[in-house]
C-alpha positions in Angstrom: 89.9 125.0 100.4 92.1 122.4 99.9 95.3 121.8 102.8 98.1 120.3 100.8 101.1 119.2 102.7 103.9 117.3 101.0 106.5 114.4 101.8 109.8 113.8 100.6 109.9 110.2 101.0 112.5 107.5 100.5 115.6 107.0 98.6 114.0 108.3 95.2 112.7 111.2 96.9 109.2 110.5 96.4 106.6 113.2 96.6 103.5 111.6 99.0 100.8 114.6 99.8 98.4 114.6 102.5 95.6 116.5 101.3 92.4 118.0 103.3 89.6 120.7 103.5 87.4 122.5 106.4 86.0 119.2 107.2 89.3 117.4 108.4 89.1 114.4 106.0 91.9 113.7 104.0 93.2 111.7 101.4 96.9 110.4 101.0 98.5 110.4 97.5 101.4 107.9 96.6 102.5 107.0 100.2 106.2 106.3 99.3 106.9 106.4 103.2 110.4 104.1 103.6 112.3 105.3 106.9 110.9 105.0 110.2 111.0 109.1 110.3 109.0 109.5 107.5 106.1 107.2 108.5 106.3 109.0 111.8 106.4 112.6 110.0 103.0 111.8 108.3 101.1 110.2 111.1 102.2 113.4 113.5 100.8 115.8 110.7 97.7 114.0 111.1 97.4 113.9 114.2 98.6 117.2 115.0 96.0 118.3 112.7 92.9 115.9 113.8 92.7 114.5 110.0 90.4 111.8 109.5 92.1 109.8 106.5 89.3 108.4 104.0 91.0 107.0 101.1 94.9 106.0 100.2 95.3 106.4 96.6 98.1 105.8 94.0 98.8 107.9 90.8 100.5 104.4 89.6 101.9 101.1 90.9 105.9 101.5 91.0 107.3 100.7 94.1 108.9 104.4 95.3 105.2 105.6 95.5 103.8 102.7 97.6 106.2 101.7 100.1 104.2 103.0 103.0 100.8 101.0 102.0 101.2 98.6 105.0 101.8 101.2 107.0 98.6 103.3 106.0 96.7 100.3 106.3 98.3 99.4 109.5 97.6 102.9 110.9 94.4 104.0 109.3 92.9 101.0 107.5 92.9 102.0 104.4 93.4 99.9 101.6 95.2 101.1 98.3 92.7 102.6 95.1 94.5 102.3 91.8 93.7 102.2 88.8 93.5 98.7 87.5 96.0 98.7 84.5 98.4 98.8 87.3 97.3 96.1 89.6 100.0 94.1 88.1 102.6 96.4 89.6 101.4 96.3 93.1 101.4 92.5 93.0 104.7 92.5 91.6 106.1 95.1 94.5 108.6 92.4 95.5 109.9 91.7 92.0 110.2 95.7 91.7 112.2 95.3 95.2 114.9 93.0 93.7 115.0 94.1 90.2 114.9 98.2 90.9 116.4 98.3 93.9 118.1 95.4 94.7 116.5 94.4 98.4 113.9 92.2 99.6 110.8 93.2 100.6 110.8 92.3 104.1 106.6 92.6 104.6 103.8 91.4 103.2 101.8 93.2 100.1 98.4 94.7 101.6 95.6 93.8 99.4 94.4 96.3 97.0 90.6 98.3 98.1 89.4 99.5 94.7 90.4 98.9 91.3 89.5 102.6 89.2 88.8 103.9 86.1 88.2 107.0 84.5 84.7 106.9 85.1 85.5 106.8 89.1 85.7 109.8 91.6 87.9 110.2 94.9 85.3 112.0 97.1 86.0 113.5 100.5 84.9 116.2 102.8 83.4 118.5 100.3 85.7 118.2 97.4 86.1 115.7 94.5 88.9 114.0 92.4 88.0 113.0 88.8 90.4 110.7 87.3 92.3 111.5 84.2 93.8 108.4 82.7 97.4 109.1 81.7 98.9 106.0 80.5 102.3 106.0 79.2 105.5 106.2 82.2 103.0 102.7 83.4 100.1 101.6 81.8 98.0 102.4 84.6 99.0 106.1 85.3 96.5 108.8 86.2 96.4 112.7 87.2 94.1 113.2 90.5 92.3 116.1 89.1 90.0 118.9 91.4 88.2 121.1 89.3 87.3 123.5 91.7 90.7 124.2 93.0 92.6 123.8 89.8 94.6 121.7 91.3 96.4 117.8 89.7 98.7 115.2 91.0 100.6 114.4 87.8 102.5 111.4 89.3 105.4 110.4 87.1 103.9 111.5 83.9 104.7 114.9 84.1 107.8 116.6 86.4 108.6 120.5 85.8 110.4 120.2 82.4 110.2 117.1 81.9 108.0 113.9 82.1 108.6 110.6 83.3 110.8 107.7 81.9 109.0 105.3 79.6 111.6 101.8 79.5 110.1 100.4 83.0 107.6 97.4 82.2 104.3 98.6 81.0 106.4 102.0 79.9 105.4 103.5 76.6 106.9 106.8 75.5 103.8 106.9 72.3 101.3 106.5 75.5 102.9 109.4 77.5 103.0 111.9 74.5 99.0 110.9 74.0 98.7 111.6 77.7 100.8 115.3 77.9 98.2 115.9 74.8 95.2 115.5 76.7 96.2 116.3 80.0 97.3 120.2 78.0 93.6 120.9 77.8 93.4 121.5 81.7 93.5 125.6 82.2 96.8 127.1 82.2 97.0 128.2 85.9 96.2 124.5 86.8 98.4 123.9 89.5 100.5 120.5 89.1 101.9 118.4 92.2 104.3 115.5 90.4 105.9 112.3 91.9 109.2 114.0 92.3 110.3 117.5 92.3 109.0 120.8 92.6 104.9 122.1 91.5 104.6 123.7 88.6 101.6 124.4 85.9 99.8 123.4 82.9 100.7 127.1 81.2 104.7 126.8 82.5 104.7 123.1 81.1 102.6 123.8 77.9 105.2 126.8 77.0 108.4 125.0 78.6 108.5 121.3 78.2 110.4 119.7 75.6 108.0 117.2 75.5 105.1 119.1 74.8 104.1 119.8 71.2 103.4 123.4 70.5 
């Protein structure tokens, strides 16, 4: 069984998740920790639960989902794993900071550890995440899906009753609609844990989300 802890991070209230199982191995998803108290909360949770972080993964390369990458590298020695089509987003994090947030990123951008494709998996403990490519919010946006537990992490592709914006670099409304058609083939009772806001289910979104064809 998966244990999932959500941390709301940074000025955009981004959702970072620490996901573990009975082996105590864990995966950190979308570490947007920006403020010191956010980094402390994540580290305290991992320490108190005696977890062993083995992967740092991101659903996409936007800065609000990756503020904490250096913190995770320094604390646990983990390098980011992200879809290869968002490599450029990570390399341009300093430009993102200036263009979107009007501030200077005053720390070095840590190196990427692994560039992912849909053929890869994220294995930890007794569980596996498969990767579903969901471009549209960004070129390299993905879902991380655990079939066994019927849960997925959607980043900014799908929110409760909404979707991510498509007007940033690499965004495409056409592509995100195509991606939604793909992920709506998942079972209705699949829990969706998004990059912002509350959780939902595939069934709820198919029934109510105005951006999904029915």
